[in-house]
N, C-alpha and C positions, 0 to 999 in steps of 0.2 A: 721467326725462330731461326737462330744461327746454328747451322749444322756443326761448325767447327767447335763452338762452345759446348754443345751437347756431347760431341765426340770426346773432347778433352775431359769433360766431367765423368763420362762413362769409363774412360781409361783410368782416371784417378780412383774412382770407386772400385774398379776391378782390382787394381794393384793394392789398394788399401785392404781388400778382403782376401788377398793372397790367391787370386784366381787367374787362370790363363784365358786367352781368347777362346780356346777350345772348350774350356769348362763352361764359359758363358754360352757358347754356341750349343752345347749339349743340353743345357738347362732350358734354352729357348726353342730347341729343335730347329736351329738354323745352321748355316755353314760358318766356319771360322773366318772365311773371307768376308762374309757379311758384317761380322763383328769388327773386323779390321777396317772395313770401309767406313763404318760408323765412327770409329775412333779417329780416322784421318780426316773426317769431315766431308767425305765425298757424297754421303747421303745420310738421311735420318732414319731411325728405326720406324717400322710400321706402327700404326696406331695400336694394333692388338698387342704389340711387344712392349709398349710404354708401361702399362700397369705391372707386367711381369718383371721388367727391369727395376721398377721402383720397389717392388716387394723384395726382390733378390738383394738389393743393396741397402734396404732399410731407409729409403727416402720417399718423398711424396712425388706425385706426378708433376706438380707445379715446379718443384725443385729440379726435376729431371729435364723438363722442357726449358727452364730458364738457364740450366747449366751451372747452377751454384746453389749452395745451401741458403735457405731462407730462415732468418732468425725467428724463433717461436713468438716473440712479442709482436713482430710485424704480422705474422700469420694470424695471430689471435685478433689483432686490431682490424684486420681486413674481414675476418669472419664474423666478428660481433656485430658490426653495422648491418651486415647482410641478414643475420638471424633476427635482429631487432626489427628490421624492415619487414621480414616475413611475418613476425608476430603482429606487428601493427596492421599489416594488410589483412591478416586473418580476422583480427578483432573488428576492424572497420567494415570488412565484407559481411561478417556475421551480423553486426548492428544494422547495416544497410538493409539486409533481408528482413530482419526483425521489424524495423521501422515500417517497411513497405506493408507487411502483413497487418501491423497495428493500425495504420492509416486506412487500410481496406476495411478492417473491422469497425473502425469508427464511422466510416462512410456508410456501411451497411446499417449500423445502429441508427444513425441520423435519418436515413431513408425510411426506416420503420416508424420513427416518430412522426415524420412528415405524413406518411400514409395514415397514421392514427388520427392526426388532426384533420387531414383532408376528408376522410370518410366520415368523421364525426360531425364536422360543420359544413361539409359539402352536400352530402346526401343523408345526413342524420342517422348514420348507422355506426354508433360507437362500439358495439359489441363485435361487429365484423372488423372494424378498424383495429380493435384491441387484439383480435386473433391474428391478423396479418402482422401487426407490430411485434407480437410475441415470436412469430416465425422468423422475422428479420433479426430480432435480438438473439434468438438461439443460434442462428447462423453467425452473427457477430461474435458471440461468446465462443463458439467452436473455433473460429479463425484466431481469436486472441489466445486461446489455450494452445492451439497448434503453434503459434509464433513463440510463445514462452517455452513450450516443450522442445522445439527444435533448437532454440538458442541455448537452453541449458544443456542439451545433449552435446552440442558442439563444445561448450566449455568443459564438460565433464570428460569427454572422450578424446580431446585433442591435447597432446602433450605440450604443445607450444604455449598453451595458456599458463602452464606451471612456470614458464620462464619469463612471463610478462612482468613488467615492473608494477609497483603499487598504484601509480598514477593511472596507468592504462586500465588496470583491473577496477579501480574506483569509478572511472568513467563508464566502463562496461556495466558495472552493477547499478550505477545510478540511472543509466538509460533503460536498462532492463526493468528495474523496479518502478520508476516514475511513469514510463509509457504504458506498461502493462496495468498498473494501478489505474491510470487514467481511462484505459479502455474498459476495465471492469466497472469502474465507478460510473462512467457515462451510461453503460448498459443498465446498471441498477437505477440510476437517476431517471432514465427514460421510462422504465417500467413503473417506478413509484409515481412519476408525474402523470402517467396515463390513468392511474387508478380512479381519480375523481371523475373522469369522464364516463365511467361505467357504473360507479357507485352512487353518484348524485345526479338527480334529474331536475330539470327546470320546471317551474310552476306552469309556464305557458307553452313550453316545448317539451313534450312528454318523453322525447328520446335522448336529449342531450342537454347538459347545463349550459348556461350562457357564458360567454367569454369573460365578462366582468366577474362573475361568481368564481370561475376557474382561477383567474389571476388573484382573486382575494384569498382563496384557499392556498394557492401556491406561495404567495408572499407571507402569509401568516403561519403556515405550518410546514409545508414541504421543504421550502428553502432552508429552514432552520434544521430540519432533520438531516438534510443532505450535508449541511455545514458540519453538524456534529459527527456524522459518519466519516467525513473527509478528515477532520482534525484528529479523531481518535483512532482511526484504522490505518492511515497511510504509513506511519512509522513502523507499526507492527507488521504490516504486509511487506514493506520493503526489506525489513530484517529477515523475514521468513523466505521470501523469494530469492534473495541473494545469499542465503545460508549464513547470515551474520547474526551474532548475538545482540539482542536489543539491550542497550544500556538501561539500567534501572534509574528512575528519576530520583529515588531516595533509597538509601541503603540501610541495612541493619535495623536498629530500633526505630528509625524514622519511618520506614515503610510500614512497620507493624503498627506504630502509633496512628499513622494516617488512616490505614485500613480500619482499625478498630474505631476511631473517632467517627469516620465517615459512615460506617455500618450503623452505629448507634444513632447518629443524627438523622440519617435518611430513613431508618426504621421508625423513629418517632414521628417524622413528618408524614410518612405514609399511613401510620396508625391514626394520626389526626385527620387525614383526608377521609379515611374510611368512617371515622366517627362522625365527621361533619355531614357525610352523605347519608348515613343510616340513622342519625339521631332524630330527624323529623318523624320517623315511625313511632317514636316514643312520646310524641306530643299529643297525649290523649286527654289531658285535662287543662285546657287553656286558661281557666279562671284561677288556677292555683298560683300563688306567688312564687313557689319554688317547686317545680315538677321534676320528674325523672329526666325529661328532655333537657332542662337547664343544667342538671347535674352532669349529664353526659357531655354536653357542649363545653362546660367548664373543664372537664377532664381532657377534652381535645385541645383546648387552649393551653392547658398545663403541659401537655406533651410538647407543644411548640416552645414553651418557655424552658422546659428541661433541656431541649436541644441546644439552646443558647448557653445554658449552665454547663452542659457537657463540654462545649467548646472552651469556655473559660477554665474549666477544671483541667483539661488537657494542657492548656497553655501554662497553668501554674505547676502542674505535676511534671511535665516533660520540659525541663529547662533547656536541655541541649537541642531539642527538636522544634523550638518555637518558630524559627523561620520557615521550616517546611510545613508546619501545621496551620499557619495563618491563612494561606491562600485557599486550601480545601475547606477549612473551617468557615470562612466567610462565604464561600460558594454554597455550602450546605445551609447556612442561615438564610441566604437569599432565596432559598426554595420555600420559605415560609409564606410569602405572598401567594405562591401558587396554591398552597393548601387553603388559604383563606378564600381565594377565588373559587376553588372547587366546592366550597360550602354552599355556593349558590346553585348547585346542580339540582338539589332536591329541596323543595319548600312545602310548607303546610300553611294553608290559609283557612281561618275560621270565619264564616259569614253568617249573618243573622238573616233569617227569612220570615220572621213573624214576631209577635209580641213575646217578651221574655221578662223574667224577674230574677231576683237573686236566688230564688229557691228552685228554679227550673232551668235546665239546659236544653230542653227539647227544641228551642228556637235556634240553636247553633248547629251549623253543618260544616263538616271538615272537607277540604279540597286539597288533594295532593297534586303538585305540579312539578314537572321535570324540565330542566333547562340544560340540555346536553351541550349547548354551545359554551357554557362556563367551563366544562371539562376540557374542551378544546383550547380555551384561553389559558387554562392552568397548565396544560401540557406544553403549549407553545412558549409560555413564559419560562417554564423549567428548562426546556431545550435551549432557549436563548441564554440562560444563565450558564449552562454547561458549555455552550459554544464559546461564549466570551471568555470564560475562565480557562478553557482548553487552549484558546489562542494565546492568552497571557502566559500560560505555562509553557507553550511551545516557544514563544519569544524568549523567555527566560532561559530555557534549555539551550537554545541556539546561541545565546550570548555566552553561556558558560562553556560551550564547546568551542567557540571562536577564540575566547581569551584564555 
């Protein structure tokens, strides 16, 4: 810092404001000789006097120390990179702490799952393993909630976030939404995947099911449920956690038509399933050519046919919404095989146990049989249909957003 340039600048400012050296000295509570020495460049003002001089003459401390006026454009250019750097450091530091807590949460959750399997197949104590696993999952859930809460508090309470650009905010929201959803989804998946170990028992090991049986249940049912939850909940969760509005997949009349058509089709399919399961109770006279059982079964089949007719009707009626109606309509029709599979859940068999003739039915005996595995097959097929069509819908939506 050059004392001569500072002194000349102070002298110029003093004269421009119509002040004497004594006026400046009185305002700063120093002697006029000190002011004179500053202006001659013999010494520089003390640090405590710099802000006072800057305020007195209406300049900045940087300008006073430099000994000349600094153009506002130059000052702004120097300040803006510094502010942007502070904002970026704040965002990255916040995300770093958030990621650390999320990874700790995931580690705790995985340890709980390992304990569940270890206790179930190591010492055949699945109930104890499930209890310990739940303890770990609760801890993991608490850590994940803490991470989300702290991160959102920093965003809400720090004014620098309001000055951040859209790209940085988008990165922050994407990281917050995707990682927190992953943590909560993993916790849910572990709990759901552990349920068969305590609900199903092996025939020859009374305490825990076999690994082959477990992986059969997991591959046929649990994995599809998890896929459905992931595809249907992720976008909604990320929009909620980042305080963004979820865009509608279809707007106006299209959305109403889709909801109406889907409600009618799925209601008819569920009605057919109920009819198929309960109809065997009405099979009381097996020798009749046309019994009440047959009439009710025909009614169930009619419900499925009407579901197809409803789809065609909506395509004809809603000309402007045909493109939006095709995908959900086909999905709803593909639920019909699930209803037909569910018909095998309850069956009635008439067996002969002695001599009989056309005038007597005493020799026939009715046997009701339930096959609950068919219900599992029906549900699994329905879930697969929803997963596949949700994936197709997500791909279409991403293409529309991209282009």
